[in-house]
C-alpha positions in Angstrom: -175.3 176.0 9.2 -173.7 173.1 9.9 -170.9 172.2 12.3 -168.5 169.5 13.9 -165.6 169.1 15.5 -162.8 166.1 15.4 -160.1 166.0 17.3 -156.4 165.0 16.8 -154.9 161.8 17.8 -151.4 160.9 19.4 -150.5 157.2 18.7 -148.9 156.2 22.5 -147.9 153.2 21.7 -147.7 151.0 18.4 -146.9 153.0 15.4 -147.0 151.5 12.2 -148.8 148.5 13.1 -152.0 149.7 11.5 -150.5 149.0 8.1 -147.9 145.9 9.8 -151.0 144.4 11.8 -150.7 144.2 15.3 -151.8 146.4 18.4 -151.8 150.3 18.8 -152.7 152.3 21.4 -154.1 155.7 20.4 -154.9 158.8 22.9 -157.4 162.1 21.4 -155.7 165.7 21.9 -157.7 168.5 23.1 -157.2 170.1 19.7 -158.2 169.3 16.7 -160.4 170.2 13.6 -163.7 172.6 13.7 -165.6 172.6 10.3 -168.6 175.1 9.6 -170.6 174.4 6.3 -173.4 177.1 5.3 -176.1 176.6 1.8 -174.9 178.9 -1.1 -172.2 179.1 -3.7 -169.0 176.4 -3.1 -166.1 178.1 -1.3 -163.9 177.1 0.8 -161.9 178.6 3.8 -159.0 176.7 5.9 -157.2 178.5 8.8 -154.3 176.2 10.3 -151.1 177.4 12.0 -152.3 181.1 11.7 -152.5 181.1 8.1 -155.5 181.5 5.8 -156.3 179.6 3.0 -159.0 180.2 0.4 -159.9 178.0 -2.7 -162.7 177.8 -5.1 -162.8 175.2 -6.7 -159.8 175.3 -9.5 -157.6 172.8 -8.4 -157.3 170.9 -5.2 -154.1 172.3 -3.4 -152.8 170.8 0.2 -155.6 170.1 2.7 -158.3 171.0 0.2 -157.8 168.0 -2.1 -160.1 166.4 0.9 -163.1 168.1 0.5 -164.0 166.7 -2.7 -163.2 163.2 -1.7 -165.2 163.6 1.1 -168.1 165.0 -0.9 -167.8 162.2 -3.4 -167.6 159.1 -0.8 -170.6 161.0 0.5 -172.2 160.7 -2.8 -173.5 164.8 -2.6 -172.9 167.6 -4.9 -169.9 169.8 -4.0 -171.5 172.9 -2.5 -172.0 175.4 0.3 -169.5 177.8 2.1 -166.6 175.6 4.0 -164.8 176.9 6.7 -162.3 174.5 8.1 -160.2 175.7 11.1 -157.8 173.7 13.4 -155.1 174.2 15.9 -152.7 170.9 15.1 -149.6 171.5 13.8 -149.4 170.2 10.3 -147.1 167.0 9.3 -146.0 166.0 12.5 -148.3 162.8 13.4 -151.1 164.0 14.5 -153.8 163.4 12.3 -154.6 166.6 11.0 -156.0 164.6 7.6 -158.2 162.4 9.2 -159.4 165.0 11.8 -160.8 166.8 8.5 -162.1 164.0 7.0 -164.1 163.4 9.9 -165.3 166.2 10.6 -166.4 167.1 7.5 -168.1 163.8 7.2 -170.0 164.7 10.9 -170.7 168.2 9.4 -172.8 166.4 6.2 -173.9 163.8 7.7 -174.3 164.2 11.3 -176.1 160.8 12.2 -173.2 158.5 11.3 -171.4 156.8 14.3 -167.4 156.8 15.6 -167.2 153.6 13.1 -169.5 154.6 9.9 -167.8 158.2 10.1 -164.0 156.4 10.7 -164.8 154.0 7.5 -166.5 157.2 5.0 -163.1 159.6 6.7 -160.5 156.6 5.5 -162.2 155.7 2.5 -162.4 159.7 1.4 -158.4 159.9 2.1 -157.5 157.2 0.4 -159.5 159.0 -2.3 -156.9 161.5 -2.5 -154.2 159.1 -3.0 -152.8 158.7 1.0 -151.5 155.6 1.8 -153.5 156.5 5.2 -154.4 153.1 7.7 -157.2 153.0 9.8 -155.9 154.0 12.6 -156.0 157.8 12.2 -159.8 158.4 11.3 -160.8 155.9 14.3 -158.9 157.5 16.7 -160.2 160.8 15.4 -163.7 159.7 15.1 -163.8 158.2 18.8 -162.1 160.6 20.7 -161.1 158.9 23.8 -158.4 155.8 24.2 -158.8 153.2 22.3 -156.7 150.1 21.8 -156.5 149.1 18.5 -155.9 145.2 17.0 -155.5 145.3 13.7 -155.0 142.2 11.1 -155.9 142.8 7.5 -158.6 144.6 6.5 -160.5 144.1 10.0 -159.5 146.3 13.4 -160.7 145.4 16.4 -161.7 148.5 18.8 -162.0 148.9 22.2 -162.5 152.2 23.6 -160.4 152.3 27.4 -161.3 154.7 30.5 -158.1 156.7 31.2 -156.1 159.9 32.3 -152.9 161.0 31.7 -151.2 164.5 30.5 -148.9 164.9 27.5 -146.0 167.2 27.1 -145.9 167.8 23.2 -142.6 168.8 21.7 -142.7 170.0 17.5 -139.7 170.1 15.8 -139.1 173.0 13.2 -138.8 170.9 9.7 -141.8 167.9 9.3 -140.0 164.5 8.8 -140.0 162.8 5.8 -143.3 160.7 6.3 -144.2 159.3 3.2 -140.1 158.1 2.7 -140.2 156.4 6.2 -143.2 154.9 5.7 -142.0 153.6 1.8 -138.5 152.1 3.7 -140.2 150.6 6.7 -142.9 148.6 5.0 -140.6 147.3 1.8 -138.4 145.8 4.5 -141.9 144.7 6.6 -142.7 142.8 3.2 -139.2 141.3 2.8 -139.3 142.8 -0.4 -135.4 142.7 -1.2 -132.8 140.3 -2.8 -132.3 137.0 -1.2 -128.8 137.2 -1.7 -128.6 141.3 0.2 -127.2 140.2 3.3 -127.4 143.9 4.6 -131.0 144.5 3.3 -132.3 140.7 5.1 -131.0 142.1 8.3 -132.9 145.3 7.9 -135.9 142.7 7.4 -135.3 141.6 10.8 -135.0 144.7 12.2 -138.2 146.3 11.1 -140.1 142.6 11.8 -138.9 142.5 15.1 -139.4 146.0 16.2 -143.2 146.5 14.7 -143.6 143.4 16.6 -142.0 145.3 20.0 -144.3 148.2 19.7 -147.3 145.9 19.4 -146.2 144.2 22.2 -145.9 146.9 24.3 -149.0 148.6 23.5 -150.9 145.7 24.7 -149.3 146.2 28.2 -150.0 150.1 27.9 -153.4 149.4 27.2 -154.2 147.6 29.8 -152.1 149.4 32.3 -154.0 152.6 31.7 -157.2 150.8 32.3 -156.0 150.0 35.3 -154.7 153.8 36.1 -151.0 152.3 36.3 -149.1 155.2 34.6 -145.7 154.3 35.6 -146.5 150.8 33.7 -147.8 153.3 30.9 -144.3 155.2 30.9 -142.4 152.0 30.8 -143.9 150.7 27.5 -143.5 154.1 26.1 -139.6 154.1 27.4 -139.1 150.3 26.0 -140.6 151.3 22.6 -138.0 154.6 22.5 -135.3 152.1 23.4 -136.4 149.5 20.6 -136.5 152.4 18.1 -132.7 153.9 19.3 -131.2 150.2 19.1 -132.9 148.4 16.2 -134.4 150.8 13.8 -131.8 153.6 13.8 -128.6 151.2 13.5 -130.1 149.9 10.4 -131.9 153.0 8.6 -130.0 156.4 8.6 -133.2 158.1 7.8 -134.4 157.0 11.0 -131.7 159.0 12.9 -132.9 161.7 14.8 -130.1 163.3 17.4 -132.6 166.1 18.2 -135.4 163.0 19.4 -132.7 161.7 21.2 -131.9 164.6 23.3 -135.5 165.5 23.8 -136.3 163.0 25.5 -133.6 162.9 28.2 -135.2 166.6 28.8 -138.4 165.0 29.2 -137.0 162.2 31.7 -134.8 164.5 33.5 -138.3 167.3 34.1 -139.9 164.1 35.5 -141.8 162.5 32.6 -142.7 158.6 33.5 -142.2 157.9 30.0 -141.1 159.7 26.8 -140.9 158.8 23.2 -140.8 159.6 19.5 -144.5 159.9 18.2 -145.8 158.9 14.4 -143.4 158.2 12.2 -140.4 158.7 13.9 -137.8 160.9 13.2 -137.2 164.4 14.3 -141.1 165.2 13.6 -142.9 165.3 17.4 -141.8 163.7 20.8 -144.0 163.3 23.8 -143.6 162.7 27.3 -146.1 161.2 29.9 -147.5 162.6 33.0 -150.1 162.4 36.1 -153.0 164.5 34.4 -152.4 168.3 35.4 -148.7 167.9 35.7 -147.2 168.0 31.9 -145.8 172.0 32.7 -142.2 170.6 33.3 -141.8 168.8 30.1 -143.0 171.9 27.8 -140.8 174.3 29.5 -138.0 171.6 29.2 -139.0 171.4 25.4 -139.7 175.2 25.3 -136.3 175.5 26.6 -135.1 173.3 23.7 -136.7 175.7 20.7 -139.6 173.4 20.2 -143.2 174.2 19.7 -144.2 172.5 22.8 -148.1 172.4 24.3 -149.4 170.1 26.9 -152.0 167.8 26.4 -154.8 166.5 28.9 -156.1 163.3 28.2 -159.5 162.5 30.1 -161.1 159.3 28.3 -164.4 157.8 30.0 -166.0 155.2 28.4 
């Protein structure tokens, strides 16, 4: 029997810069995905969010489409009894798909280094038709805070030592990640009519916002390395302001009044910083606290009716 584990990840600062180019700062979660593989006839079980799903190889619904993709990338026949168990909210920006791929890679190829496991997981997820970038598998494979710099296909990875706590809130309905990414990527690339002045304004808004996210990711990485959580929180707050003041006015699909209320509630509860995480919209929200001090934020999010929990980040390099 082979077992493995990969954590979920939170993008602390620097959303979208894996595909747009620039800096991002990620931290691992103390929630993730466990994989167990036993020899025998092929069968797959998955337990996520209290639900069990079984797949015997006909079609590849939902999360199960990741399994044959990983086996194909590794050049191995699809065989064995595979169990996948995760406690990550799906579709909320915590990289549950990347965590599944990394955990499967590590179960099947336990000697793979973090960079190797991340690259194999990335290739597998792309095989399924996902437009994912390299941020998620890298963060899940390294399992420490990472400062990432993206330039085309090249990525500079810098592990960082740092500790913090996060209050995490998950909204009831998943946001339209694919729609948000498509809209932002089209405008970032400038694929609009040069005579459409409104569209050109949106191009400028996206490019300016993502550049701002990248600059704040650089500042936050230095601050986390220096154990200056107040400065990390300041960068998070600046990113939320960029989101609300530059992106939301131009893109109605990004309007998220519940997110804005949650951010204010977290700051009132003592958060050093609070912002959206993931693609944007009302998917998930995070608040930053010193280690062991996130419970006031969790209670504040609970009071709003969100699925809420604390994440303790212990990064040692």
